[in-house]
N, C-alpha and C positions, 0 to 999 in steps of 0.2 A: 776611418773606416777600418775595418778588420776583418778578414779572411780567414774563416773556418775551413778548413779542407779535411776531407775526409777519403782515407784509401780505399779502394776497393774497384772490383770489377763490374761493367755493367752486365744484365741479364737475369731475368728471372732464375736461371739455375743455379747464379752465386748467391742467391738470398739468403741466408742463413749459413753460410759457411764462414769458420774462422777467418781467412783473409778477408771477408767483407766485413767483420767487426767495425771498422771504420764507419764502413756505410749506415751500418744500424743503429751507431751511436749518433750519426747525423743526423738520419730520420725522426729518431726521439728529441733531439734538441727542435727540430722544426715542428714537429708536434706538441713539446712543450710551448714554442713561445708561438704557435697559431700561423707559424709561416707554412707555404707551400712551394715546393719544387716547378719550375719549368726549365723547359731546355732551350739552351743559349749555345745555338750552333757555333757559332765564333768563336766562343769560350772551351768548346769543345766539354761541355759540363752542364749539369743539371743545376740549378740556382734557385736557392729561397733566399729571400730578404727578408731581412729584424731588424729589431734595434733588441742591444741587452747592456742594462745600464746605463741607457740615453746614448751608445755608441751606434753606428750604421756597422751590420754585420751581416756577410755575407758568408752564406751554409751551400759549401760546394761540392758534390759527387762529379767526378770527372769521368768523361764518357769512354775516355780513351781507356785501356786496359791497364790494371794495376802496374805493369813495370815501364811504362810511359807515362805516365798521369804528369811528370814535369814541364810537359808541352802546354797541357791545360793552365797548372799554375803558371809560368809564365806570361801565359796569354794575360792572364786577372792582373796579375802585380806589375804588367806593363801599363795596361789601359787605365785601371784604377791609381796610377803612381804611387803603389805601396812601398814600403819598406820591410821585402822577406823579414828582418831581423828584429821590427819592431810589429807589424801587421798581420803576420800570417803565423797561424797554427794549425799543424797537421795532426790530427787523430788517426792511429793504425795499430796493426796487430803485430806483436812482437815475439816471434818465437823460442827466442831465448830466455823471456820472462813465463815462469808459472802462470796459470790460468788464476785468475782472480787477482793479478798483481796491475796496477797502475802505476806508471814512471812518468815523469814530467821531466823534460828536458830544455833547457833555453838554444841548443844547438848538437850539431854532433857527425860523426859520420854515419854510415849507410848498414855496418853491420851487418852485411849479406843481406839485406834488405833491399830488393830491386826496383822497389818502388821510392824506396827514400835513394836510392840511387841515383833515381830519373831526376827528383827534384833537387838535391842537390847538384847534380849536374846542370840545373836549368836556374838555380837559384844560390847556389853557394852554399854552405854549411851552415849560415846564419839564421835558421826558422826556428821556432819552437815546437814541442813536438808532446804529445798524449801517445806514450806507448802502453798498448793494454794486452798482455799477457795472454799466449793461447797454450802452451806447452802442457801438455799432460803426457802419463807415461804411455798413451799407445802411439805418441810420435818416434819412440824409440824402436818401434816396430813395423814401420812403415816410412817413405821416400817425403821426404819434404814436401812436394807439390799434389802428393795424394792426402796427406794432412791437414796443411794449408786451404785446401780445397773442399776438405769434408765439411759435414756438420756438426755443430756442438751437440753433446752428448746433452740427455733431458736433464740432468744434474746442473750443468753448466748454464742451460738457458735459463734455470731457477737466478742463479746468479747476476743473468744481464741486466736485471732492474737496478741491482745494487752498484755492480758497476758503471752504470751510468751515472747515477747519484753523485759519484766522484768526479767522473768526465764532465759532467754541467758544471759543478764547483768549479772544476779548474777553468773550464772555457770563461766564465764570468770573470773569477782572477784575471784571464790574460785580455779579456776587452776592459779592464779597469785598468792595464798596466801590472797588477800586482800577481803573475804566475809563482805559484811557490812551486821549488823543484823538490821534487820531494817521491816517494817511493812508498805505496803503499797495500798490503796484499789483504786480503778480503779472505 
């Protein structure tokens, strides 16, 4: 079994924000695979179960806030007896990467991302990531929190389907044990 874990904040007020691009991507994955989310309070998550390439997959949106997602991840990994290094993939926004850039990693430090810091504290550094770039020049004129909690521009929103195409490909590679470590810029 594989766990595909999205970073984001719960609540309608965060829909469409840069910080919730992970939730946006996992919602599209669930839609693509005909899966529906249901609340699983014991895991502090909304979970959709599906199959990708014959592999049982949990699509997870934690209901903790972004900076505390490691708690939900730990509960899932322990309950399902998963190895974070082999069975856990997180999709998250990355302020250091330009918008339209997608980068995959097998492991790593948090690089200032508090959600990844929480995951690393609860799971260790060894878990795969799909980093979705959200940086644009507007970032240079505002505080980090205001930028990441801001909404995508109209032009950025039009590129999100292309980003999703790449994210879905990487998720499928991961579930097959063949994640390509790469960087793509759209």
